[in-house]
A tleap script that builds the chain and sets N, CA, C and O, in Angstrom:
source leaprc.protein.ff14SB
mol = sequence {
  NMET ILE LYS ILE TYR GLY ILE LYS ASN CYS
  ASP THR MET LYS LYS ALA PHE ARG TRP LEU
  ASP ASP ASN LYS ILE GLU TYR VAL PHE HIE
  ASP TYR LYS LYS ASP GLY LEU ASP GLU SER
  LYS ALA LYS ALA TRP ILE GLU GLN LEU GLY
  TRP GLU THR VAL ILE ASN LYS ARG GLY THR
  THR TRP ARG LYS LEU GLU ASP ASP VAL LYS
  ILE SER MET ASP ASN GLU LYS ALA VAL ALA
  THR ILE VAL ASN GLN THR SER MET ILE LYS
  ARG PRO LEU ILE GLU VAL SER ASP GLN LEU
  ILE LEU GLY PHE ASN THR GLU ASP TYR SER
  LYS HIE LEU CILE
}
set mol.1.N position { -30.146 -20.384 -49.514 }
set mol.1.CA position { -30.370 -19.007 -49.188 }
set mol.1.C position { -29.380 -18.000 -49.443 }
set mol.1.O position { -28.352 -18.235 -48.809 }
set mol.2.N position { -29.314 -16.813 -50.247 }
set mol.2.CA position { -28.570 -15.747 -50.064 }
set mol.2.C position { -28.638 -14.658 -49.052 }
set mol.2.O position { -29.644 -13.956 -48.944 }
set mol.3.N position { -27.561 -14.506 -48.296 }
set mol.3.CA position { -27.618 -13.173 -47.367 }
set mol.3.C position { -26.559 -12.469 -47.630 }
set mol.3.O position { -25.406 -12.824 -47.875 }
set mol.4.N position { -27.275 -10.940 -47.524 }
set mol.4.CA position { -26.171 -9.852 -47.860 }
set mol.4.C position { -26.211 -9.393 -46.667 }
set mol.4.O position { -27.184 -9.388 -45.914 }
set mol.5.N position { -24.647 -8.808 -46.374 }
set mol.5.CA position { -24.667 -7.974 -45.106 }
set mol.5.C position { -24.102 -6.611 -45.675 }
set mol.5.O position { -23.635 -6.474 -46.806 }
set mol.6.N position { -24.219 -5.606 -44.695 }
set mol.6.CA position { -23.962 -4.416 -45.232 }
set mol.6.C position { -24.624 -3.233 -44.174 }
set mol.6.O position { -24.998 -3.371 -43.009 }
set mol.7.N position { -24.616 -2.089 -44.999 }
set mol.7.CA position { -25.313 -0.771 -44.258 }
set mol.7.C position { -26.361 -0.410 -45.388 }
set mol.7.O position { -26.079 -0.361 -46.585 }
set mol.8.N position { -27.557 -0.175 -44.865 }
set mol.8.CA position { -28.892 -0.060 -45.901 }
set mol.8.C position { -28.516 1.304 -46.495 }
set mol.8.O position { -28.849 1.355 -47.679 }
set mol.9.N position { -27.996 2.298 -46.102 }
set mol.9.CA position { -27.917 3.546 -46.846 }
set mol.9.C position { -26.591 3.734 -47.875 }
set mol.9.O position { -26.373 4.720 -48.578 }
set mol.10.N position { -25.863 2.658 -47.781 }
set mol.10.CA position { -24.508 2.706 -48.462 }
set mol.10.C position { -24.999 2.748 -50.046 }
set mol.10.O position { -25.968 2.100 -50.441 }
set mol.11.N position { -24.408 3.374 -50.672 }
set mol.11.CA position { -24.444 3.516 -52.109 }
set mol.11.C position { -24.260 2.253 -52.860 }
set mol.11.O position { -25.064 1.927 -53.734 }
set mol.12.N position { -23.052 1.407 -52.498 }
set mol.12.CA position { -22.713 0.319 -53.187 }
set mol.12.C position { -23.781 -0.834 -52.770 }
set mol.12.O position { -24.006 -1.815 -53.479 }
set mol.13.N position { -24.387 -0.588 -51.558 }
set mol.13.CA position { -25.193 -1.536 -50.914 }
set mol.13.C position { -26.320 -1.361 -51.989 }
set mol.13.O position { -26.519 -2.350 -52.694 }
set mol.14.N position { -27.216 -0.065 -52.257 }
set mol.14.CA position { -28.061 0.175 -53.004 }
set mol.14.C position { -28.020 -0.584 -54.495 }
set mol.14.O position { -28.980 -1.170 -54.996 }
set mol.15.N position { -26.653 -0.438 -55.108 }
set mol.15.CA position { -26.359 -1.217 -56.335 }
set mol.15.C position { -26.736 -2.616 -56.526 }
set mol.15.O position { -27.259 -3.162 -57.498 }
set mol.16.N position { -26.292 -3.170 -55.185 }
set mol.16.CA position { -26.227 -4.365 -55.289 }
set mol.16.C position { -27.786 -4.870 -54.859 }
set mol.16.O position { -28.171 -5.893 -55.426 }
set mol.17.N position { -28.559 -4.331 -54.054 }
set mol.17.CA position { -29.918 -4.636 -53.968 }
set mol.17.C position { -30.717 -4.360 -55.258 }
set mol.17.O position { -31.628 -5.092 -55.646 }
set mol.18.N position { -30.382 -3.457 -55.768 }
set mol.18.CA position { -31.104 -3.051 -57.386 }
set mol.18.C position { -30.858 -4.330 -58.249 }
set mol.18.O position { -31.803 -4.913 -58.779 }
set mol.19.N position { -29.418 -4.799 -58.392 }
set mol.19.CA position { -28.863 -5.876 -58.995 }
set mol.19.C position { -29.620 -7.127 -58.695 }
set mol.19.O position { -30.144 -7.753 -59.616 }
set mol.20.N position { -29.705 -7.520 -57.464 }
set mol.20.CA position { -30.427 -8.678 -56.928 }
set mol.20.C position { -31.966 -8.507 -57.311 }
set mol.20.O position { -32.562 -9.405 -57.906 }
set mol.21.N position { -32.534 -7.401 -56.970 }
set mol.21.CA position { -33.971 -7.415 -57.562 }
set mol.21.C position { -34.119 -7.500 -58.732 }
set mol.21.O position { -34.996 -8.232 -59.191 }
set mol.22.N position { -33.279 -6.756 -59.534 }
set mol.22.CA position { -33.375 -6.730 -61.158 }
set mol.22.C position { -33.450 -7.905 -61.712 }
set mol.22.O position { -34.167 -8.035 -62.704 }
set mol.23.N position { -32.674 -9.087 -61.154 }
set mol.23.CA position { -32.545 -10.414 -61.380 }
set mol.23.C position { -33.351 -11.293 -60.811 }
set mol.23.O position { -33.193 -12.478 -61.105 }
set mol.24.N position { -34.379 -10.914 -59.882 }
set mol.24.CA position { -35.661 -11.652 -59.137 }
set mol.24.C position { -34.838 -12.481 -58.401 }
set mol.24.O position { -35.333 -13.607 -58.343 }
set mol.25.N position { -33.655 -12.379 -57.741 }
set mol.25.CA position { -32.980 -13.209 -56.566 }
set mol.25.C position { -33.359 -12.788 -55.502 }
set mol.25.O position { -33.257 -11.585 -55.264 }
set mol.26.N position { -33.979 -13.797 -54.438 }
set mol.26.CA position { -34.026 -13.900 -53.109 }
set mol.26.C position { -33.080 -13.619 -52.281 }
set mol.26.O position { -32.049 -14.289 -52.351 }
set mol.27.N position { -33.177 -12.714 -51.435 }
set mol.27.CA position { -31.989 -12.683 -50.468 }
set mol.27.C position { -32.417 -12.386 -49.086 }
set mol.27.O position { -33.630 -12.248 -48.933 }
set mol.28.N position { -31.673 -12.264 -48.070 }
set mol.28.CA position { -32.089 -12.054 -46.952 }
set mol.28.C position { -30.897 -10.801 -46.456 }
set mol.28.O position { -29.685 -10.985 -46.566 }
set mol.29.N position { -31.510 -9.530 -45.905 }
set mol.29.CA position { -30.524 -8.473 -45.488 }
set mol.29.C position { -30.153 -8.298 -44.286 }
set mol.29.O position { -30.964 -7.855 -43.472 }
set mol.30.N position { -28.771 -8.626 -43.892 }
set mol.30.CA position { -28.476 -8.181 -42.576 }
set mol.30.C position { -27.815 -7.002 -42.497 }
set mol.30.O position { -26.759 -6.832 -43.106 }
set mol.31.N position { -28.517 -5.816 -41.533 }
set mol.31.CA position { -27.984 -4.515 -41.435 }
set mol.31.C position { -27.208 -4.405 -40.153 }
set mol.31.O position { -27.724 -4.480 -39.038 }
set mol.32.N position { -25.963 -4.226 -40.386 }
set mol.32.CA position { -24.744 -4.080 -39.376 }
set mol.32.C position { -25.178 -3.085 -38.324 }
set mol.32.O position { -24.840 -3.246 -37.151 }
set mol.33.N position { -25.889 -2.099 -38.698 }
set mol.33.CA position { -26.244 -0.942 -37.534 }
set mol.33.C position { -27.173 -1.416 -36.865 }
set mol.33.O position { -27.181 -1.179 -35.657 }
set mol.34.N position { -28.345 -2.316 -37.525 }
set mol.34.CA position { -29.266 -2.795 -36.613 }
set mol.34.C position { -29.164 -3.862 -35.981 }
set mol.34.O position { -29.671 -3.999 -34.868 }
set mol.35.N position { -28.447 -4.855 -36.626 }
set mol.35.CA position { -28.227 -6.330 -35.973 }
set mol.35.C position { -27.042 -6.491 -35.678 }
set mol.35.O position { -26.848 -7.626 -35.243 }
set mol.36.N position { -25.895 -5.685 -35.726 }
set mol.36.CA position { -24.555 -5.894 -35.403 }
set mol.36.C position { -23.821 -7.237 -35.878 }
set mol.36.O position { -24.507 -7.966 -36.595 }
set mol.37.N position { -22.638 -7.627 -35.605 }
set mol.37.CA position { -22.036 -8.591 -35.928 }
set mol.37.C position { -21.324 -9.531 -34.965 }
set mol.37.O position { -20.587 -9.162 -34.051 }
set mol.38.N position { -21.625 -10.778 -35.274 }
set mol.38.CA position { -21.066 -11.740 -33.963 }
set mol.38.C position { -19.616 -11.899 -34.362 }
set mol.38.O position { -19.157 -11.660 -35.480 }
set mol.39.N position { -18.899 -12.371 -33.216 }
set mol.39.CA position { -17.617 -12.385 -33.382 }
set mol.39.C position { -17.216 -13.954 -34.237 }
set mol.39.O position { -16.212 -14.082 -34.937 }
set mol.40.N position { -18.163 -14.973 -34.007 }
set mol.40.CA position { -17.754 -16.094 -34.774 }
set mol.40.C position { -17.916 -15.921 -36.151 }
set mol.40.O position { -17.114 -16.561 -36.832 }
set mol.41.N position { -18.944 -15.053 -36.910 }
set mol.41.CA position { -19.125 -14.783 -38.352 }
set mol.41.C position { -17.858 -14.108 -38.571 }
set mol.41.O position { -17.184 -14.538 -39.508 }
set mol.42.N position { -17.343 -13.019 -37.815 }
set mol.42.CA position { -16.288 -12.069 -38.167 }
set mol.42.C position { -15.111 -12.888 -38.314 }
set mol.42.O position { -14.372 -12.622 -39.262 }
set mol.43.N position { -14.829 -13.769 -37.601 }
set mol.43.CA position { -13.664 -14.764 -37.462 }
set mol.43.C position { -13.511 -15.704 -38.735 }
set mol.43.O position { -12.488 -15.970 -39.367 }
set mol.44.N position { -14.791 -16.122 -38.925 }
set mol.44.CA position { -14.800 -16.940 -40.158 }
set mol.44.C position { -14.531 -16.242 -41.482 }
set mol.44.O position { -13.853 -16.858 -42.304 }
set mol.45.N position { -15.007 -14.962 -41.804 }
set mol.45.CA position { -15.025 -14.218 -43.097 }
set mol.45.C position { -13.550 -13.876 -43.105 }
set mol.45.O position { -12.925 -13.776 -44.161 }
set mol.46.N position { -12.868 -13.655 -41.620 }
set mol.46.CA position { -11.532 -13.259 -41.994 }
set mol.46.C position { -10.614 -14.236 -42.146 }
set mol.46.O position { -9.536 -13.938 -42.659 }
set mol.47.N position { -10.850 -15.467 -41.766 }
set mol.47.CA position { -10.176 -16.813 -41.563 }
set mol.47.C position { -10.182 -17.110 -43.289 }
set mol.47.O position { -9.165 -17.441 -43.899 }
set mol.48.N position { -11.331 -16.951 -43.835 }
set mol.48.CA position { -11.645 -17.401 -45.436 }
set mol.48.C position { -10.931 -16.207 -46.348 }
set mol.48.O position { -10.291 -16.540 -47.346 }
set mol.49.N position { -11.030 -15.118 -46.061 }
set mol.49.CA position { -10.594 -13.895 -46.937 }
set mol.49.C position { -9.504 -13.095 -46.699 }
set mol.49.O position { -8.955 -12.417 -47.567 }
set mol.50.N position { -9.131 -13.163 -45.394 }
set mol.50.CA position { -7.985 -12.571 -44.932 }
set mol.50.C position { -8.332 -10.819 -44.417 }
set mol.50.O position { -9.041 -10.091 -45.112 }
set mol.51.N position { -7.837 -10.456 -43.398 }
set mol.51.CA position { -8.164 -9.397 -42.930 }
set mol.51.C position { -7.832 -8.122 -43.817 }
set mol.51.O position { -8.362 -7.023 -43.650 }
set mol.52.N position { -6.861 -8.426 -44.803 }
set mol.52.CA position { -6.474 -7.130 -45.456 }
set mol.52.C position { -7.702 -7.014 -46.915 }
set mol.52.O position { -7.706 -6.082 -47.720 }
set mol.53.N position { -8.695 -8.259 -46.942 }
set mol.53.CA position { -9.512 -8.101 -48.027 }
set mol.53.C position { -10.684 -7.698 -47.621 }
set mol.53.O position { -11.425 -7.001 -48.314 }
set mol.54.N position { -11.045 -8.239 -46.069 }
set mol.54.CA position { -11.937 -7.679 -45.414 }
set mol.54.C position { -12.496 -6.382 -44.937 }
set mol.54.O position { -13.670 -6.022 -44.853 }
set mol.55.N position { -11.428 -5.785 -44.654 }
set mol.55.CA position { -11.355 -4.349 -44.081 }
set mol.55.C position { -11.218 -3.581 -45.104 }
set mol.55.O position { -10.360 -3.838 -45.948 }
set mol.56.N position { -12.187 -2.307 -45.232 }
set mol.56.CA position { -12.019 -1.199 -46.307 }
set mol.56.C position { -10.953 -0.261 -45.913 }
set mol.56.O position { -11.092 0.627 -45.072 }
set mol.57.N position { -9.695 -0.560 -46.691 }
set mol.57.CA position { -8.773 0.514 -46.192 }
set mol.57.C position { -8.714 1.945 -46.722 }
set mol.57.O position { -7.932 2.840 -46.402 }
set mol.58.N position { -9.743 1.959 -47.630 }
set mol.58.CA position { -10.075 3.359 -47.978 }
set mol.58.C position { -11.066 4.196 -47.331 }
set mol.58.O position { -11.129 5.412 -47.514 }
set mol.59.N position { -11.847 3.532 -46.564 }
set mol.59.CA position { -12.867 4.422 -45.884 }
set mol.59.C position { -12.400 5.117 -44.718 }
set mol.59.O position { -11.322 4.934 -44.153 }
set mol.60.N position { -13.258 5.889 -44.423 }
set mol.60.CA position { -12.979 6.838 -43.336 }
set mol.60.C position { -12.593 6.119 -41.668 }
set mol.60.O position { -11.806 6.582 -40.843 }
set mol.61.N position { -13.240 5.162 -41.578 }
set mol.61.CA position { -12.947 4.490 -40.309 }
set mol.61.C position { -11.544 3.855 -40.201 }
set mol.61.O position { -10.922 3.836 -39.139 }
set mol.62.N position { -11.108 3.370 -41.284 }
set mol.62.CA position { -9.896 3.050 -41.045 }
set mol.62.C position { -8.851 3.995 -41.159 }
set mol.62.O position { -7.829 3.814 -40.496 }
set mol.63.N position { -8.964 5.052 -41.957 }
set mol.63.CA position { -8.276 6.324 -41.907 }
set mol.63.C position { -8.240 6.652 -40.437 }
set mol.63.O position { -7.131 6.748 -39.912 }
set mol.64.N position { -9.397 6.848 -39.660 }
set mol.64.CA position { -9.205 7.459 -38.353 }
set mol.64.C position { -8.639 6.645 -37.446 }
set mol.64.O position { -8.622 7.049 -36.284 }
set mol.65.N position { -7.989 5.191 -37.789 }
set mol.65.CA position { -7.485 4.555 -36.558 }
set mol.65.C position { -6.322 5.261 -36.326 }
set mol.65.O position { -6.044 6.250 -37.004 }
set mol.66.N position { -5.617 4.857 -35.442 }
set mol.66.CA position { -3.907 5.359 -35.010 }
set mol.66.C position { -3.184 4.643 -35.919 }
set mol.66.O position { -3.612 3.532 -36.234 }
set mol.67.N position { -2.194 5.047 -36.396 }
set mol.67.CA position { -1.009 4.427 -37.126 }
set mol.67.C position { -0.460 2.992 -36.404 }
set mol.67.O position { -0.338 1.953 -37.054 }
set mol.68.N position { -0.161 3.092 -35.017 }
set mol.68.CA position { 0.110 1.921 -34.341 }
set mol.68.C position { -0.949 0.690 -34.648 }
set mol.68.O position { -0.603 -0.450 -34.959 }
set mol.69.N position { -2.382 1.177 -34.488 }
set mol.69.CA position { -3.102 0.073 -34.663 }
set mol.69.C position { -3.216 -0.499 -35.830 }
set mol.69.O position { -3.351 -1.721 -35.902 }
set mol.70.N position { -3.180 0.328 -36.986 }
set mol.70.CA position { -3.129 -0.232 -38.564 }
set mol.70.C position { -1.763 -0.986 -38.742 }
set mol.70.O position { -1.704 -2.088 -39.286 }
set mol.71.N position { -0.822 -0.413 -38.318 }
set mol.71.CA position { 0.554 -1.122 -38.430 }
set mol.71.C position { 0.640 -2.637 -37.788 }
set mol.71.O position { 1.322 -3.525 -38.301 }
set mol.72.N position { -0.160 -2.811 -36.574 }
set mol.72.CA position { 0.087 -3.925 -35.746 }
set mol.72.C position { -1.186 -4.825 -36.483 }
set mol.72.O position { -1.067 -6.037 -36.303 }
set mol.73.N position { -2.172 -4.477 -37.144 }
set mol.73.CA position { -3.410 -5.098 -37.282 }
set mol.73.C position { -2.824 -6.571 -37.974 }
set mol.73.O position { -1.819 -6.706 -38.672 }
set mol.74.N position { -3.908 -7.729 -37.488 }
set mol.74.CA position { -3.625 -9.175 -37.771 }
set mol.74.C position { -5.116 -9.620 -37.752 }
set mol.74.O position { -6.133 -8.965 -37.524 }
set mol.75.N position { -4.928 -11.009 -38.080 }
set mol.75.CA position { -6.273 -11.419 -38.071 }
set mol.75.C position { -7.238 -11.403 -36.974 }
set mol.75.O position { -8.461 -11.268 -37.010 }
set mol.76.N position { -6.424 -11.571 -35.976 }
set mol.76.CA position { -7.127 -11.773 -34.470 }
set mol.76.C position { -7.583 -10.150 -34.258 }
set mol.76.O position { -8.760 -9.892 -34.004 }
set mol.77.N position { -6.761 -9.282 -34.357 }
set mol.77.CA position { -7.010 -7.951 -34.050 }
set mol.77.C position { -8.334 -7.353 -35.020 }
set mol.77.O position { -9.199 -6.568 -34.631 }
set mol.78.N position { -8.225 -7.916 -36.270 }
set mol.78.CA position { -9.111 -7.600 -36.898 }
set mol.78.C position { -10.652 -7.940 -36.696 }
set mol.78.O position { -11.589 -7.210 -37.020 }
set mol.79.N position { -10.723 -9.081 -36.150 }
set mol.79.CA position { -11.964 -9.706 -35.978 }
set mol.79.C position { -12.757 -8.920 -34.493 }
set mol.79.O position { -13.943 -8.591 -34.514 }
set mol.80.N position { -12.095 -8.769 -33.597 }
set mol.80.CA position { -12.552 -7.544 -32.671 }
set mol.80.C position { -12.798 -6.269 -33.218 }
set mol.80.O position { -13.763 -5.657 -32.760 }
set mol.81.N position { -11.909 -5.579 -34.383 }
set mol.81.CA position { -11.939 -4.514 -34.775 }
set mol.81.C position { -13.547 -4.370 -35.569 }
set mol.81.O position { -14.459 -3.617 -35.228 }
set mol.82.N position { -13.534 -5.176 -36.512 }
set mol.82.CA position { -14.832 -5.059 -37.247 }
set mol.82.C position { -16.116 -5.677 -36.599 }
set mol.82.O position { -17.239 -5.491 -37.066 }
set mol.83.N position { -15.897 -6.314 -35.651 }
set mol.83.CA position { -17.134 -6.459 -34.732 }
set mol.83.C position { -17.397 -5.137 -34.067 }
set mol.83.O position { -18.550 -4.726 -34.193 }
set mol.84.N position { -16.642 -4.461 -33.450 }
set mol.84.CA position { -16.811 -3.042 -32.885 }
set mol.84.C position { -17.195 -1.942 -33.892 }
set mol.84.O position { -18.045 -1.075 -33.689 }
set mol.85.N position { -16.390 -2.107 -35.102 }
set mol.85.CA position { -16.714 -1.160 -36.067 }
set mol.85.C position { -17.169 -1.605 -37.317 }
set mol.85.O position { -16.393 -1.551 -38.272 }
set mol.86.N position { -18.432 -2.082 -37.473 }
set mol.86.CA position { -18.774 -2.758 -38.621 }
set mol.86.C position { -18.590 -2.105 -39.823 }
set mol.86.O position { -18.119 -2.714 -40.783 }
set mol.87.N position { -18.968 -0.692 -39.906 }
set mol.87.CA position { -18.466 0.169 -41.116 }
set mol.87.C position { -17.426 0.046 -41.856 }
set mol.87.O position { -17.357 0.453 -43.016 }
set mol.88.N position { -16.328 -0.658 -41.096 }
set mol.88.CA position { -15.058 -0.960 -41.666 }
set mol.88.C position { -14.960 -1.925 -42.702 }
set mol.88.O position { -13.999 -1.990 -43.468 }
set mol.89.N position { -16.185 -2.857 -42.736 }
set mol.89.CA position { -16.152 -4.008 -43.474 }
set mol.89.C position { -16.223 -3.585 -44.948 }
set mol.89.O position { -17.013 -2.660 -45.135 }
set mol.90.N position { -15.695 -3.962 -45.855 }
set mol.90.CA position { -15.980 -3.770 -47.467 }
set mol.90.C position { -17.409 -4.079 -47.619 }
set mol.90.O position { -17.824 -4.966 -46.873 }
set mol.91.N position { -18.183 -3.580 -48.362 }
set mol.91.CA position { -19.554 -3.843 -48.677 }
set mol.91.C position { -19.927 -3.924 -50.177 }
set mol.91.O position { -19.388 -3.219 -51.031 }
set mol.92.N position { -20.808 -4.760 -50.411 }
set mol.92.CA position { -21.593 -5.768 -49.555 }
set mol.92.C position { -20.572 -6.871 -49.349 }
set mol.92.O position { -19.498 -6.998 -49.938 }
set mol.93.N position { -21.136 -7.706 -48.336 }
set mol.93.CA position { -20.386 -9.259 -48.164 }
set mol.93.C position { -21.870 -9.990 -48.355 }
set mol.93.O position { -22.839 -9.857 -47.608 }
set mol.94.N position { -21.775 -10.831 -49.608 }
set mol.94.CA position { -22.650 -11.862 -49.658 }
set mol.94.C position { -22.431 -13.600 -49.439 }
set mol.94.O position { -21.629 -14.282 -50.077 }
set mol.95.N position { -23.075 -13.941 -48.703 }
set mol.95.CA position { -22.939 -15.358 -48.135 }
set mol.95.C position { -23.835 -16.204 -48.978 }
set mol.95.O position { -25.045 -16.008 -48.865 }
set mol.96.N position { -23.332 -17.283 -49.958 }
set mol.96.CA position { -24.046 -18.201 -50.745 }
set mol.96.C position { -23.252 -19.295 -50.852 }
set mol.96.O position { -22.158 -19.338 -51.415 }
set mol.97.N position { -23.957 -20.394 -50.169 }
set mol.97.CA position { -23.682 -21.734 -49.892 }
set mol.97.C position { -22.491 -21.337 -49.105 }
set mol.97.O position { -22.590 -20.604 -48.121 }
set mol.98.N position { -21.205 -21.884 -49.592 }
set mol.98.CA position { -20.120 -21.920 -48.582 }
set mol.98.C position { -19.047 -20.783 -48.962 }
set mol.98.O position { -17.883 -20.764 -48.564 }
set mol.99.N position { -19.676 -19.812 -49.833 }
set mol.99.CA position { -18.826 -18.917 -50.672 }
set mol.99.C position { -19.181 -17.457 -50.084 }
set mol.99.O position { -20.288 -17.189 -49.615 }
set mol.100.N position { -18.143 -16.577 -50.163 }
set mol.100.CA position { -18.434 -15.289 -49.789 }
set mol.100.C position { -18.266 -14.511 -51.108 }
set mol.100.O position { -17.514 -14.921 -51.993 }
set mol.101.N position { -18.835 -13.614 -51.195 }
set mol.101.CA position { -18.401 -12.460 -52.216 }
set mol.101.C position { -18.258 -11.180 -51.633 }
set mol.101.O position { -19.013 -10.806 -50.735 }
set mol.102.N position { -17.338 -10.480 -52.084 }
set mol.102.CA position { -17.102 -9.267 -51.406 }
set mol.102.C position { -17.106 -8.124 -52.299 }
set mol.102.O position { -16.292 -8.202 -53.219 }
set mol.103.N position { -17.989 -6.841 -52.238 }
set mol.103.CA position { -17.838 -5.842 -52.869 }
set mol.103.C position { -18.903 -5.934 -54.019 }
set mol.103.O position { -19.597 -6.952 -54.013 }
set mol.104.N position { -19.060 -5.276 -54.718 }
set mol.104.CA position { -20.293 -5.060 -55.905 }
set mol.104.C position { -19.518 -5.346 -57.182 }
set mol.104.O position { -18.552 -4.671 -57.536 }
set mol.105.N position { -20.039 -6.474 -57.908 }
set mol.105.CA position { -19.369 -6.653 -59.066 }
set mol.105.C position { -20.307 -7.533 -60.215 }
set mol.105.O position { -20.226 -8.760 -60.178 }
set mol.106.N position { -21.027 -7.000 -61.041 }
set mol.106.CA position { -22.083 -7.829 -61.670 }
set mol.106.C position { -21.362 -9.028 -62.322 }
set mol.106.O position { -22.025 -10.058 -62.446 }
set mol.107.N position { -19.965 -9.018 -62.793 }
set mol.107.CA position { -19.745 -10.502 -63.279 }
set mol.107.C position { -19.742 -11.495 -62.325 }
set mol.107.O position { -20.389 -12.534 -62.461 }
set mol.108.N position { -18.943 -11.202 -61.210 }
set mol.108.CA position { -19.114 -12.125 -60.093 }
set mol.108.C position { -20.218 -12.442 -59.727 }
set mol.108.O position { -20.407 -13.629 -59.462 }
set mol.109.N position { -21.443 -11.361 -59.578 }
set mol.109.CA position { -22.730 -11.789 -59.235 }
set mol.109.C position { -23.429 -12.656 -60.078 }
set mol.109.O position { -24.222 -13.479 -59.621 }
set mol.110.N position { -23.138 -12.508 -61.599 }
set mol.110.CA position { -23.644 -13.223 -62.494 }
set mol.110.C position { -23.313 -14.743 -62.804 }
set mol.110.O position { -24.000 -15.628 -63.314 }
set mol.111.N position { -22.010 -14.734 -62.312 }
set mol.111.CA position { -21.179 -16.053 -62.080 }
set mol.111.C position { -21.760 -16.941 -61.349 }
set mol.111.O position { -22.095 -18.080 -61.678 }
set mol.112.N position { -21.917 -16.251 -60.037 }
set mol.112.CA position { -22.053 -17.020 -58.471 }
set mol.112.C position { -23.558 -17.234 -57.991 }
set mol.112.O position { -23.948 -18.152 -57.270 }
set mol.113.N position { -24.436 -16.057 -58.612 }
set mol.113.CA position { -25.816 -15.846 -58.001 }
set mol.113.C position { -26.683 -16.429 -59.046 }
set mol.113.O position { -27.603 -17.110 -58.593 }
set mol.114.N position { -26.615 -16.328 -60.374 }
set mol.114.CA position { -27.472 -17.018 -61.536 }
set mol.114.C position { -27.689 -18.223 -61.692 }
set mol.114.O position { -28.372 -18.609 -62.640 }
savepdb mol mol.pdb
quit
């Protein structure tokens, strides 16, 4: 089963939902705003992908962090940060089998989901 994580009203999420629906791919949606994110899941993602990949450094939430927090960011701090500020996670994040697909890329989706 494919599980897609993100925030419902995000434009990139809407593109991903549309692509999945158009390709008749069933999925379960986990909305960070409603369902939050548990620490063990955040830790697994960061261990697999690295915090630099999981955190959206172009986003407003990252830019609002104090410079000393940004400079000292590491995997451990990133786990706590994304659990408390889920909007900082790049979207969408898709779990399929033991793989993670981060962001919206139709080539990646076609390769891994069809």
